[in-house]
N, C-alpha and C positions, 0 to 999 in steps of 0.2 A: 718570542719563541722559547720553548722550554729548554732547560739545560740538558745536555747529554750526560751520559754516565761519567765520561772523562772529566767534563766540566764540573761535576758535582764533587769530585774528590777534594777533601779538605773543607768543603762547605758544611755549615751546621745542619744537622738533620731536623726535620719536622717531627717532633717527639710527642707521641700520644700515649697515654696510659689509661688503663682501667683501674678500679680499686683492685687490690689483691684480696681474693675472696677467702672467707673463713671456711675451713674444711671440716666443720663439724657434721656436714651431711653432703649429699649429692647436689649438684647445681639444679636450680629451677629456672622458670621463665624470666624472673627478674634479673638473675645473673647474666643470662644469655642476652637479654635486652641491651644492657650496657656494653657487653663484649661485641655484639654485632654492630652497634653504633660506632664503636671505636674502629672496628674493621672497615666499615664503609668509609669513615673519615680518612683512615690511613690509605686505603686503596685509591680514594679520590685524589689525595695529594701525590701519591705515586704517579697517577695518570696526569697530573699537572706537570710531571717531569722532575719532581722534587725528590731529594734524598729523604727517606722516612724511617723512623724507628717506632715500632708499635710494641708496647710492653703489657703483658698481663701476668698473673701468677696467683700464688696462694699464701695466705696468712696462717701460720701453723703453730704459733705459741699461745700461751694464755691458759687461764683456768678452765674456760669452756671446753677447749680441746682436750685438756687433761681429764676432765670429768666424762666427756663423751667416750674417750678411749677406755677409761676404767669401766664404764658401763658395758662396753663390748669385750672386756676381758683381754685387751691388748695394750701394749705400750703406746704412748702418744706418737712416737716416731713411726711405729708400725701402722697406726691408724692413718696418719697423714700420707704415708707412702701408698697405702691401699687406695685411699680416696683419690689422690692425685692421678695415679696411673690407671685406675679402673673406671673413674667417673669424670673427672675434670678434663684432663687432656683428650680423652676420646671424644667428648662432646664438642670441644673446640675444633677438632679435626672434622667431625661430622658436619658442623655448621660452616665449614670452609673458612675458618678464621686463620688469617695469615699473619700471626704475631711473629715478631723478630726475636723475641726472647720470652721465656717463662721463668719468673723468679720465684723461688721458694724461700721463705724466711728461715728455714732450718739449714740452708746451704751455708758452707763456710765462707764463701765469697761475700755473703751478706752479714753473718753474725760477727765476723772479725771487724768489718767496717762499722757496724753499729756500736761496738765497744769503743772503737777509736773516736767516733763522733761524740758519744756521750762523755768520754774521758776529756775530750777537748773542751766541752761545755763546763765540766767540773773544774778543769784547770783555769778557765777564764772567770771563775767565780759565779757562773750562771746557775749552779746547782748547790743546794744546801740540805742538811739533814733536819728532819722534823717529824712530827707525829700527826696522824689524822684519824678521825673517827666519823663515820657517816654511812648513809644507805648506799649499797653497791649492787649494781645489776651485773650478774655474771654474763648474761647474754650480750650486753653492750660492752662488757669489760670496762665499766666506767662508774665512778662515783656520781650519785645524783644529788641535786639540791632538794630539800623538802618541798619546795614549791612546784617542782616538776612532777611529783608523784601523784598517782591516782588512788582513790579509795577503793579497796577491793569489795566485791559483792559475791554472793553465793558461797562457793567453797573457799573463797579468799576473803570473806567478810572479816573486817577488823584488821586487815593487813594493808600495807602500802605497796602499790604496784608500779613497775616500770611503765611509762607511757607508751613505749614502743613495743615491748614484748608482752605486756599485760600479765607479767608474772611477778610474784612477790620479790622485793629486794631483800638483801641481807645486810645486817649491820656489821660493819667491819671496823676494827681498831688495830692500827699497826704503825710501827716506826718506818718511815719512808724517806726517800730523797725527793726533793722538790725542785722543779725548774721555775725560775723567776718570771713566769708568764705575765704576772700583773704589771710588770714594768714595760711590757710591749704594747699595751692598749693604745696609747697615743701614737706610737710608731705605726701600728697597723692602720689606725684611722687615717693617718696622713697618707699611707700607701694606697688605701682604698680610694681616697679622694684624687690622688694623682693618676690612678689606674682604674677608671670607672668600669672597665670591662673585665677586671680580674675575676670577679665573681658573677656568674650568670646562671639562670636568667635573672632579671632585675628583682623579682620577688625574693629570690634567694639572697641577693646582695643586700636588700633592705633588711632582711631578717638578721644577717650576720652583723651589719653595721649597728643595728639596734642593740644586739647582744653585747657587742664590744663596748659600746657607749655606756652601758650599765656598770662597767668595771669588771676586770678579770681577776680571778683568784690564781694564786700560784698552783702549779700542776704537780701532783704526785707522779713521779716518773719511775718508781720502783715498787716491787711487791716482795713481801717476806713471808707470806702465809702459804705459798706453794713454790715449786722449783722448776716448772716447765716453762723455760724462757732463756733469754740471753743473760748471762751473769753480769752484774755490775762489776766493772773491771777493778775498782778499788775496794770492793766489799762483796765477797762472793756469797754472803748470807742473803743477798737480794738478787732478784732478777729484774731486768728492765721492763717497765710497763709495756704491755703488748702494742699499744698504739704508737709509742715512740719507736719501737722496733719496726712496726709495720710501715709507718710513713716513710722511713728511711729507704725502703725498697726502691723508690723512684730514683734515688741517687746511687745506691750501691749497684743496681742493675746496669748502670751505664758508666761504671768505672770509678766512682768516687773512692779516692784513697788507694786505688790499685792500677788504674789505666788512665793516666793523665790526658793522653791524646783523645781517647774515646770520650772522656768526660767533657773535654773542651769543645768537642764537635757535636755533642748531644744535649748537654745541660745548658739552660734549664728546660724543663718540659714546656711545650707549647700549650698543651691541653691535658689537664687531669679530668677524666670523666668519673663522676662519683654519684652515688645515690644521695638523695637529699637528707636521709637520716644520718649520714656521716659527713655532712657538709662542714660542720664546725671544726672537726678534726683537721680537715684539709684547708679551710679558709682562715683559721685562727691559730691553732697549735702549730701546724706545719710551717706557715710562713714565719712565725715567731722563732721557731727552731732554726730556720735558715738564716734569719736576721742575726740571731745570736752567734752563729758560726761564720758569718760573713759571706754567705753563699747567695747567688742570684735567686730571685723568686720566680716561680712558674709564670707563664703568660696568662693562663686562664684556669679557673676551677669551674667546671660546668656541672651543675647538679641536675640529673634527670629526676622525673617524678616517680611515683609508685605505680606499678601495674596493679589494677584492682580486679578482683573477681568476686562477684556478689557483694560489692561495696566494701570489701576488706582488702588491705594490702596483702599482696601475694608473699607468703613465707611458709616455711615448714611448720612454724609453731602454731599457725591457725588453720592448717590443713588445706590451704588453697594452693599449695605448691604443685603446679602441673609440670610434668616433665616435658621439655622441649620435644623429645622424641614422640610424644603422644600426638603432636601436631605435625611434625615433619613426616611421620609415617603416612598421614592422610593427605596433607597439602603439598608436601615436597619441601626440600631445604630452601630453594630460592624463594618460593612464595612465603615461607616463614620469615626469612631475612627481610623481605619486602614489607610484609604486613604491619609489623609493629612500628616500623619507622614511618610508614605511610599513614597509618590510622591514628597515631598518637603524636601530638605535638611534643617534640623533645623538650624536656624541662617542665612539663606539666604532668599531673596525674592522668592516667588513662585507663579505661575499662576494657577488658578483653571479654569477648564472647565468641563462642563457636559459630553462632549465627552470623555475626558481623564479618568474621573471617570468610565464611562461606560465600556471603553476598559479594564482598569485595573481590574475592578470587574469581568468581563467575563473571561479574560485570566488567572488571577492569583488566584482569590478567587473561582470562580465557576469551571473553567476547571481544574486548577492544584490542588488546595487544597481540595475543596469540592468534586470533582470527585474522588480523591484518597481515601478520607474517605468513600465515598459511596461504592466504589469497594471493599475495604478491608472488610467492614462490610458485604456486600452482599455475597462475596465469602466464608467468614468464616461461615456464616449461611448456605449457600448452601452445602459446602463440609464437614463441621464438626459440623453441627447442632448448631452453635453458641458457641461451646466450643473451646476456643483458644488452638490450639495444641502446643505441645512441639517441639522446634527446635533441631533436632538430626543430621542434615546433612548439617551443615553450612560449607561454603567454602570461597574462595576469594571474590565472589560477595557479600556475606553477610558482610564480613569484611569491604568492602567499605562503607556500610551503617553504621556499628558500628563506624568506624572512622569519617564518615561524621557527625553523630549526636554529637559526642564529639567536633568536630571542630566548628560546628554551634553554640553549646551552649557556648563555650569559646568566640567566636567572638561576638555573640549577647550580652553576659554579659558585655564584655569590652566596646562595642560600646554604648549600651543603658545605662547600669548602671554607667559607669565611664565617658564616653565622651559625652553623650547626643546626640549621632549620631543615632537617631531613624531610619532614612531611611536605614543606613548601617546595623544596627542590624536586622531589619525586613527582609532586603534583604538576609542576611545570612541564616535566617530560611527558606525563600522561595526558595533559591537555594538548600537547603537540600530537600525540598518538591519535587522539580524537579528531584533531584537525586533518590528519592524513586519511583517516577513515572517511570523514566527510568529503574530502577531495575525491576519493575513489567513488563514493556514492554519487556525487554530482557529475563526475566525468564519465561514468559508466563504460569502462573499458570493454566489458563483455558485449556491449552493443556496438562500440566502435569497431570491434574485431569483425563484426558481420557487415559493416558498412562498405559499400563498393566504391565510394568516392575516392578520387586519386589521393587526397590528402589524408585519408584514414590511417594507412600504415604508419606514417610519420607521427600522427597524433597518438596512436596506440603505443608506439615506442616511447614517446615522451612521457605518457602517463605512467607506464610501468617503470621507466628509469627514475622518474621523480619519486615514486613510492619506494623503490628499492634504495635509492640514495638517502631518503628520509630514514629508513630503517637502519641504514649503516650508522647514521648519527645516533639513533636511539640505542643501538647495541653498545656503542662506546659509553654513552651517558649512564646506562643502566648496569654496565659491567661491575662497578664497585658494589652495587646493591645485589644484583643477581648474576653472579659470575658464570654459572653453568649454562643457564638458558641464553645468556648473552653470547656465550661461545657457540652454542648451537646455531643461533641466528647468524653470527659472523661466518660460520662455516657454510651455512645454506646460501648466503649471499655471494659466496666465492670471493670474499674480501682478502683473505690472508695471502694468496700468491702475489697480489699487487701491493698491498698495504702493510703486510707483516702481521705478527701476532696481535691479538686484541689487547692483551695486557700492555703492549707498548704504544698503544694509541694515546694521543694527548687530548685532554679535555678541550683545550682551546681549538684544536683542529676538528673536533666533532661537529662544530657549527659551520665549518667552511664547506661550501657547496661544491659538488662535482668531484669529490675525491675517489669515489668508487668508479673505476674505469668501465666504459662500455666494453663488452666482450667477456666480462667476468662470468664464470660458470655458476649459474644459480640452480639450486635444487629445491625441491619442495620441502625436504627435511621432516624430521619428526615433529609432532604437535608439541609446542612449547609448554602448554598448560592443559593437560588432558581433563576431560570431564570428571568431576569428583564422584566417587562412589559413596553411596550412603553408608555411614558408619554402622558397624555391626552392633546389634543390641547385646547388652551384657547377659 
């Protein structure tokens, strides 16, 4: 049985975080992909009855932000304020993201704690002063090794390019402070061995382990060639390297150094969701920093793949950055939330196409799920005046549905809640939806309604109760993924008066048969997934 709100007081929260996103531009589908995944995972655990903390936010320091702001004729702070308030936060509201906090690295609650953390490392002898010269990518805010670089072609012929941004690197030489990262290689490998699930998926884990085994270099953790950042507390000629600053958001946002009780009941994070291009920062540098300061390490770092359009990673720099609103305007917010987690195996690269989205929307959402909800509502209204009848003539066909709901619930809970296999969990629910559709096709309630046999009324009642109760379970299971349409279905089933708000329903109880009471007032309701209109030509 899930814990009640009172029982949860004082227990540790299930803590999920997204990366904090760089605000050099407006968010695109790739940013939204990770944030929706975190939202679904957070909502799922809330519906398990757990105390949950879901964090997202923005990364606002560094040379890239400074140059972007200069190009737009405003200060870095003005640029960040504008982007956060006009682009990032509105999109998360639009996509029904229920984050518990939004951290900005320019906030005092963060910058003060960053200085304290780095000062602690310095006092412990983990940081020393030195010099560095090498190729630097401003887009990555990272020094590159010569072996990583690509040879430029065309307009970049003769230049060396960043392998991620495909832009020329800059040669930098500066006096910096260094963190003794090289000393943590053996400790990290020992930790990875003891915690095989720390880095996921397995392909990502293998990449990181191989990288660390090659030996780590000490990490430059300050910059002196620009000033947009958090000042090094013992030397204000330097600002703290943006990645050291940024990674600490996961701790500062939950009370590190400021709210001991909050920190104790939230830290460490259970899951850091990250893009695979920033995996090494989270799976190598971040745990080493925590080890150096004696703090517990996160439970998991899960790297999602890249969204591909036309065979290229989606980003602003290669012009494949599609706005999420371009899709939500056409397909709707719930379908948007569903599609990327349904169509792409989380942790793998995946290709987006308008055609695939349209096909899946029509076949699975409109025809399978939406049509099932409409049919059940319409027949209950037509044959029983909207009053859900009692099932008194259940047999083997109904038992298949009873067992199917229990199995779908268990599989979806394991896959989504434990394994972050969103595609597999959603597929389990939609396989059950197909099973209910098949049940109706085989039982033919529209024919039973015309049957004059004495047993026909009881049989019709049982068929419609079975279908409605199946939909009750589906509404609960799909609520973390598609909150608005699930609420529509919950309302049309008349479930709230007897069972309470949908958000309060427990995942474990979704698979328990017979929870929707006979006598519930069922209405036909609005179509969950209307027919798509053809997009207008440009």
